[in-house]
C-alpha positions, -999 to +999 in steps of 0.1 A: +309+816-813+284+797-796+308+773-778+324+805-761+290+822-752+284+788-732+317+784-717+318+821-708+281+820-693+292+789-671+325+802-660+306+838-651+278+823-630+304+794-614+328+820-602+312+830-573+308+799-560+342+790-565+353+824-550+329+812-521+348+779-517+382+794-518+371+820-491+361+793-469+383+789-438+399+753-437+386+731-407+416+730-380+419+695-365+421+700-323+448+684-308+436+665-275+452+681-244+480+662-232+475+642-200+497+633-171+503+596-168+520+579-144+550+575-170+545+607-185+546+646-172+525+673-187+541+703-203+530+736-196+538+764-219+547+798-207+558+828-223+595+820-225+595+789-207+583+753-208+573+736-173+572+700-164+538+694-145+543+656-125+510+642-116+509+644-076+512+609-057+479+595-041+475+566-023+451+542-033+456+517-003+437+529+029+435+523+064+438+499+084+456+476+062+440+439+060+444+424+096+466+392+106+476+368+129+508+364+151+531+338+134+511+337+101+521+347+065+513+382+056+513+396+023+498+429+007+508+453-018+507+489-010+491+507-037+491+547-055+482+562-082+498+594-103+536+602-099+562+598-126+584+568-133+583+540-106+573+548-069+596+537-040+580+527-008+596+533+028+576+521+062+588+536+094+568+534+129+579+540+163+558+509+183+570+511+218+540+487+229+559+459+227+590+470+247+602+454+280+625+476+304+651+454+319+687+461+335+721+461+316+753+449+331+762+486+344+727+483+362+711+511+339+673+508+330+673+500+292+640+493+269+644+462+247+621+456+219+597+478+199+610+514+191+624+503+162+620+523+129+600+499+105+572+476+101+565+452+134+587+429+139+587+401+119+575+418+085+596+435+057+585+459+029+603+461-007+613+495-023+579+483-046+557+485-014+550+448-012+547+439+029+554+403+038+563+380+068+549+369+100+543+395+129+558+386+163+538+405+182+499+411+186+481+446+189+474+474+169+505+486+149+508+522+137+527+527+105+537+555+082+545+547+047+564+569+025+557+569-015+581+588-036+586+591-074+608+601-099+598+639-114+619+655-132+611+685-113+623+670-083+610+638-062+574+641-047+570+624-018+538+619+002+530+597+034+500+581+054+495+568+087+483+533+084+473+507+112+481+472+110+459+448+136+476+416+145+453+391+164+464+361+186+467+331+164 
């Protein structure tokens, strides 16, 4: 009988403590927010929809580009941050400073050289943004570089004007 009283006493005094432990909320583990990376769009949940939010593209490269000299090997990698997937680049310019006026066989005045979309004569740009080659004309060349990504919601495109100074050799 003594044992039963001891066991009951222990149960009676421990019951409120056990109830307290069981009533406590279980700690919730907070999930870190999904952060967009160059390879992962961010997901935004709406009431009835999910929307992919692609991180915007930004140029890291600044203007002016590193200068060069006529007929000197030139290599420069244009850099961006953000975007989704592989970023592709294009360059365009309408530099008429080296165009020369001449007369064709019909007696019409025409411009030769300059004014061709793209980088200054002698340079090329790969789709990955690598500019290389040897420039043929000195001067200050204004170039517009366009960068595009592969966002699932639609391609994002940005452009920026750059200057490339080409000096005499």
